[in-house]
C-alpha positions in Angstrom: 0.0 0.0 0.0 1.4 3.4 -0.9 1.0 5.8 1.9 3.0 8.7 0.5 0.0 11.1 1.0 0.5 11.1 4.7 0.8 14.5 6.5 3.7 13.2 8.4 6.8 13.4 6.1 9.7 11.1 6.7 13.3 12.2 6.2 16.2 9.8 6.2 19.7 11.1 6.9 22.8 9.1 6.4 25.1 9.9 9.4 27.4 6.9 8.6 27.9 3.8 6.5 27.5 6.0 3.4 30.5 5.6 1.0 32.2 3.5 3.7 31.7 0.1 5.4 31.8 1.4 9.0 30.0 3.9 11.3 26.5 2.6 10.7 24.1 5.5 11.7 20.8 6.4 10.1 18.6 9.1 11.4 14.9 8.8 10.6 12.7 11.9 11.3 8.9 11.6 11.1 6.1 13.5 12.7 8.4 15.3 15.0 10.0 12.0 16.2 13.7 11.3 15.7 14.7 7.6 15.6 18.4 6.6 15.2 18.9 3.2 13.5 22.3 1.9 14.6 24.9 3.9 16.5 28.3 2.6 15.3 31.9 3.6 15.4 33.8 4.6 12.3 36.8 2.4 11.8 39.7 2.1 9.3 41.1 5.2 7.6 42.2 8.0 10.0 39.8 10.4 8.3 37.0 8.1 9.1 38.1 7.4 12.7 38.3 11.2 13.3 34.5 11.3 12.6 34.0 9.6 16.0 35.3 12.8 17.6 33.0 15.1 15.7 30.0 16.5 17.5 27.0 14.3 16.8 24.9 15.9 14.0 21.8 16.0 16.3 21.9 16.6 20.1 21.6 13.1 21.6 19.0 14.3 24.2 16.8 15.2 21.2 16.6 11.6 20.0 13.4 9.8 20.8 14.6 6.3 20.3 17.6 4.2 19.2 17.3 0.8 17.6 20.3 -1.4 17.0 20.6 -4.1 14.3 23.4 -6.1 16.0 26.3 -5.9 18.5 29.3 -5.4 16.3 31.0 -2.1 17.2 30.6 -0.5 13.8 26.8 -0.7 14.6 26.7 -0.3 18.4 30.1 1.1 19.5 29.1 4.8 19.7 26.2 4.1 22.1 28.3 5.1 25.2 29.1 8.4 23.6 25.5 9.4 23.0 24.6 8.4 26.5 27.6 10.4 27.8 26.3 13.4 26.0 22.7 13.3 27.1 20.6 10.5 25.5 18.2 9.1 28.1 15.7 7.1 26.0 15.5 3.4 25.3 18.0 1.5 23.2 15.9 -1.3 21.4 17.7 -4.5 20.4 17.2 -8.2 20.5 18.1 -10.1 23.7 21.2 -11.6 22.3 22.4 -8.3 20.9 21.9 -6.8 24.4 23.9 -9.7 25.9 26.7 -9.2 23.4 26.8 -5.4 23.9 27.2 -6.0 27.6 30.4 -7.7 26.6 31.7 -5.6 23.8 30.9 -2.1 24.9 32.8 -2.1 28.3 35.7 -3.9 26.6 35.7 -1.2 23.9 35.8 1.5 26.6 38.5 -0.3 28.5 40.6 -0.8 25.4 40.4 2.9 24.5 41.5 3.8 28.0 44.4 1.4 27.7 45.5 2.7 24.3 45.3 6.3 25.5 47.4 5.3 28.6 49.9 3.4 26.3 50.2 6.4 24.0 50.9 8.8 26.9 53.4 6.4 28.4 55.2 5.8 25.1 55.1 9.4 24.1 53.8 8.9 20.6 50.5 10.7 20.9 50.0 13.9 19.1 47.7 15.1 21.9 48.7 15.7 25.5 47.3 13.9 27.2 45.7 11.3 24.8 42.1 10.7 25.9 39.7 7.8 25.2 36.6 8.5 23.2 34.7 7.1 26.1 35.5 5.0 29.2 34.5 1.6 30.5 32.3 3.3 33.0 30.5 5.2 30.2 29.8 1.9 28.5 28.4 0.4 31.7 26.1 3.5 32.1 24.8 3.0 28.6 23.8 -0.6 29.4 21.1 0.8 31.7 19.1 2.0 28.7 18.8 -1.2 26.8 15.2 -2.5 26.1 15.3 -6.1 24.8 12.8 -7.0 22.2 11.7 -10.3 20.6 12.2 -11.2 17.0 9.1 -10.6 14.8 7.3 -8.7 17.5 6.0 -5.3 16.3 7.2 -2.8 18.9 6.4 0.9 19.3 9.7 2.6 19.7 8.5 6.2 19.5 5.2 7.9 19.1 3.7 6.5 15.9 6.9 4.7 15.0 7.0 0.9 15.2 10.0 -1.5 14.6 10.0 -5.2 13.9 13.3 -7.1 14.3 13.7 -10.0 11.8 16.5 -12.5 11.9 19.5 -11.5 9.7 21.6 -14.6 10.2 24.8 -12.6 10.6 25.7 -13.1 14.3 23.6 -14.1 17.4 20.9 -11.5 17.8 21.5 -9.8 14.4 18.4 -8.3 12.9 17.1 -6.6 9.8 14.7 -4.0 11.1 11.5 -2.9 9.5 10.6 0.6 10.7 7.0 1.7 10.1 6.2 5.4 10.2 2.8 7.0 9.5 3.9 7.4 5.9 6.4 4.7 5.1 7.8 1.2 5.7 11.7 1.3 5.7 13.7 -1.9 5.9 17.3 -1.6 7.2 19.1 -4.8 6.4 21.9 -4.4 9.0 24.7 -6.8 8.3 23.2 -9.6 6.2 24.3 -13.1 7.0 25.0 -16.0 4.6 22.5 -18.7 3.9 25.1 -21.4 4.6 26.4 -20.1 7.9 27.5 -23.3 9.7 25.7 -22.4 13.0 22.9 -19.9 12.3 19.7 -20.1 10.4 19.6 -18.2 7.1 18.3 -14.6 7.0 14.5 -14.2 7.1 12.9 -13.1 3.8 12.2 -9.4 3.2 8.9 -8.1 4.4 6.9 -5.6 2.4 8.6 -2.2 2.4 8.6 0.9 0.2 12.3 1.7 1.1 15.1 -0.7 1.6 18.6 0.2 2.9 20.9 -2.7 2.2 24.5 -3.4 3.1 27.1 -3.9 0.3 30.2 -5.0 2.1 30.8 -7.7 -0.5 28.6 -6.1 -3.2 31.2 -6.5 -5.9 32.3 -10.1 -5.3 31.3 -13.7 -4.8 32.7 -15.9 -2.0 34.7 -18.9 -3.3 34.0 -21.1 -0.3 35.9 -24.3 -1.5 38.9 -22.3 -2.6 39.0 -20.4 0.7 38.8 -23.6 2.8 41.6 -25.1 0.8 43.7 -22.0 1.4 43.0 -22.2 5.1 43.9 -25.9 5.2 47.1 -25.3 3.2 48.3 -22.5 5.4 47.8 -24.5 8.6 49.6 -27.5 7.1 52.5 -25.5 5.7 53.0 -23.5 8.8 52.9 -26.6 11.0 55.6 -28.3 8.8 57.8 -25.2 9.2 57.3 -25.3 13.0 55.8 -21.9 12.9 53.0 -20.0 14.7 49.7 -19.3 13.0 48.2 -16.0 14.1 44.5 -15.4 13.2 43.2 -11.9 13.9 39.6 -12.6 14.6 36.4 -10.6 15.3 35.5 -11.5 18.8 31.8 -12.3 18.0 30.9 -15.1 15.6 34.1 -15.2 13.6 36.0 -17.0 16.4 33.1 -19.5 16.6 33.2 -20.1 12.8 37.0 -20.6 12.9 36.7 -23.1 15.8 34.0 -25.0 13.9 36.1 -25.3 10.8 39.2 -26.3 12.7 37.3 -29.1 14.4 35.9 -30.3 11.1 39.3 -30.3 9.4 41.0 -32.1 12.3 38.3 -34.8 12.4 38.7 -35.2 8.6 42.4 -35.6 9.0 43.1 -32.6 6.7 45.2 -30.7 9.3 47.2 -31.9 12.3 45.7 -31.4 15.8 47.6 -28.4 17.1 47.4 -26.4 20.4 45.0 -23.6 19.9 45.0 -20.5 22.1 42.0 -18.2 22.1 43.5 -15.0 23.5 40.6 -12.6 23.9 38.5 -12.3 27.1 35.8 -10.7 24.9 35.8 -13.5 22.4 35.7 -16.1 25.2 32.6 -14.4 26.7 30.9 -14.4 23.3 31.9 -18.0 22.8 30.0 -18.9 26.0 26.9 -17.2 24.7 27.2 -19.3 21.5 27.8 -22.6 23.2 24.8 -21.9 25.5 22.6 -21.0 22.6 23.6 -24.2 20.7 23.2 -26.3 23.8 19.6 -25.2 24.4 18.7 -25.1 20.7 18.0 -21.3 20.5 15.6 -20.4 17.7 18.5 -18.7 15.8 20.6 -21.9 15.7 20.4 -24.3 12.8 18.2 -27.3 14.0 20.9 -29.8 13.2 23.3 -28.0 15.5 21.0 -27.8 18.5 22.3 -29.6 21.5 25.8 -30.1 20.0 27.9 -27.5 21.6 30.9 -29.7 21.1 31.0 -28.5 17.4 33.0 -25.5 18.7 35.7 -27.6 20.4 38.5 -28.6 18.1 40.5 -30.1 21.0 43.7 -28.9 22.6 42.1 -25.5 23.1 43.2 -23.2 25.8 41.5 -20.0 27.0 43.8 -17.1 27.6 42.2 -14.5 30.0 44.9 -12.5 31.7 47.4 -10.1 30.3 50.2 -12.2 31.8 49.0 -15.3 30.0 48.8 -13.4 26.8 52.4 -12.1 27.1 53.6 -15.7 27.9 52.2 -16.8 24.5 54.9 -14.8 22.8 57.5 -17.1 24.3 56.0 -20.3 22.9 57.5 -22.0 19.9 55.3 -23.5 17.1 53.5 -25.2 15.7 50.6 -23.5 17.5 47.5 -21.5 16.6 46.7 -18.1 18.2 43.3 -16.7 17.7 43.1 -13.1 19.0 41.1 -9.9 18.5 40.7 -7.6 16.6 39.7 -9.0 13.2 41.2 -6.1 11.2 44.2 -5.8 13.5 43.1 -2.3 14.6 43.7 -2.9 18.3 43.7 -5.4 21.1 46.0 -8.2 22.0 46.6 -9.4 18.5 48.8 -6.4 17.9 51.4 -7.8 20.3 51.3 -11.2 18.6 51.7 -9.7 15.2 54.6 -7.6 16.3 56.3 -10.7 17.7 55.4 -13.1 14.8 55.4 -11.1 11.6 59.2 -10.8 11.2 59.6 -14.6 11.2 59.1 -16.4 7.8 58.2 -19.7 9.5 55.0 -18.1 10.8 51.7 -17.2 9.0 48.9 -14.7 9.5 45.5 -15.9 8.3 43.0 -13.1 7.6 39.5 -14.5 7.9 37.1 -11.6 7.1 36.6 -8.2 5.6 39.6 -5.9 6.0 38.5 -2.3 5.8 40.6 0.3 3.9 43.1 1.9 6.2 43.4 -1.0 8.7 46.5 -3.0 9.3 44.6 -6.1 8.1 44.1 -4.4 4.7 47.8 -3.5 4.6 48.7 -7.1 5.2 46.2 -8.3 2.6 47.7 -5.9 0.0 51.2 -7.2 0.6 52.8 -4.5 2.8 56.5 -5.2 3.5 56.2 -3.3 6.8 53.4 -2.3 9.2 53.3 0.0 12.1 52.5 -1.7 15.3 52.6 -0.1 18.8 54.5 2.9 17.6 57.2 0.9 15.7 57.5 -0.4 12.1 57.7 -4.2 11.9 58.9 -6.1 8.9 56.4 -8.6 7.3 58.2 -11.8 6.5 55.5 -14.2 7.7 53.2 -15.8 5.1 49.9 -13.9 4.8 46.8 -15.8 3.7 43.3 -14.5 3.0 40.3 -16.7 3.7 37.2 -14.6 2.7 34.8 -17.5 2.9 34.9 -17.3 6.7 33.2 -14.0 6.4 29.6 -13.9 7.8 28.6 -11.2 5.3 26.5 -12.2 2.4 28.2 -11.8 -1.0 26.8 -10.1 -4.1 24.7 -13.0 -5.3 23.4 -13.8 -1.8 22.4 -10.2 -1.3 20.5 -10.2 -4.7 18.7 -13.4 -3.9 17.7 -12.0 -0.5 16.4 -8.8 -2.1 14.4 -10.9 -4.6 12.4 -12.4 -1.7 10.5 -9.1 -1.3 6.8 -9.6 -1.7 6.8 -6.7 -4.2 9.5 -4.4 -5.5 10.3 -1.4 -3.2 10.1 2.1 -4.6 13.8 2.8 -3.8 16.9 0.9 -2.5 19.7 2.7 -0.7 23.0 0.9 -1.0 24.9 1.5 2.2 27.7 -0.1 4.4 30.2 -0.6 1.6 33.3 0.8 0.1 32.5 3.0 -3.0 33.4 0.3 -5.6 31.4 -2.4 -3.9 28.4 -0.1 -3.4 28.3 1.1 -7.0 28.7 -2.5 -8.2 25.7 -3.7 -6.2 23.7 -0.6 -7.3 24.3 -1.6 -10.9 23.3 -5.2 -10.2 20.1 -4.2 -8.4 19.1 -2.1 -11.4 20.1 -4.6 -14.0 19.0 -7.9 -12.5 16.0 -6.7 -10.4 14.9 -3.7 -12.3 14.7 -1.6 -9.1 15.8 2.0 -8.5 18.9 2.1 -6.4 21.0 5.0 -5.0 24.3 5.2 -3.2 23.8 8.0 -0.7 26.5 10.5 0.3 27.7 11.0 3.9 25.4 13.3 5.8 22.9 13.4 2.9 19.3 13.6 3.8 16.4 12.4 1.7 12.7 13.0 2.0 11.2 9.5 1.6 7.5 10.2 2.1 
């Protein structure tokens, strides 16, 4: 039904994830209500990271509601800042997203405090003193505003504005959100998962909507699953034969679980040797427990065949590294061993110390298992950099670097198009967001050519009347 004649105009403003993968923030204004969809951190290039420090385009206290698609920091990581600067409304998200945010956000604040402290101690900060964007306590305070919602339950989030969270199959709790205003239905895909995720059910089909904002992280490519798995297997076998150390920078949520699942599968099939595995990330370990619990009880998001089989995430010989002292001790170990540590794009966290220690040795390998945004150390390694700057120093790259894109839990170009084609009827307009320019433009062309739909790649801070 076309409701464009409503007296309550709807305006959509792209405060992030426009022309870039990160910083997901969409401001919807309708009938005097302001609803923020996602509240993420910008990551990657310095010019993008600096946006995190800009004044928020609308006073946080003037927002009427915030809805979050999922817990990854590029979608939720700015929440402590808007609460710090006056937001006092509800933050709507699924229960699993809330549970994961209770892990990720304090860790993000603590990490920013530690990095500021390290910069001040090492004397390489351009600012005196270096300050965190927000603190661990800011993140704890933000948790008090979460309002858990159920999947598929139509919820009024602001006066006259309703949201329905539909499973996106990306990580636990991830949702595509249908926002209904008095004049329009707008579907925000969030990060769209893959139909063959080893643990999670496929994304739910599109509901009817006049406007769709769809992610395009892999909008210009198709995952080569078999080739990627063979690359992963080969890297592990070669490194083990060299007696080296395998470092896997991993996103703390879902990617660690997918890695452990595949390692177990390969060990059981005899394709790789059983090696000691060290998961060095308290945040990843906390998320891992949420996953094993969800699998054990057969949560509705879990694939039916996995329900009750939490052992699928245990490859054997796995050690959990929790303290800083234990993490430091790993750098004294000889190979062959596997170290899985956050962050996934090597932008921060304990993995930096492991990379600084292991990259100069040609016996070792670094396996990149997901998207590497422009401007990150992960992207530099992916592109063959001979040196990378880590902890204030340049480190030579002699270790083998292997990319395994099939471990990504983002839908690829064909999977996105198939998902869009599940719409009950064509939308009036598709906004292509959350992708680098080339990927976004490529998906825009495919949507127009293959589906015959109007598609636009919005600009950063652009606002569009959509009623």
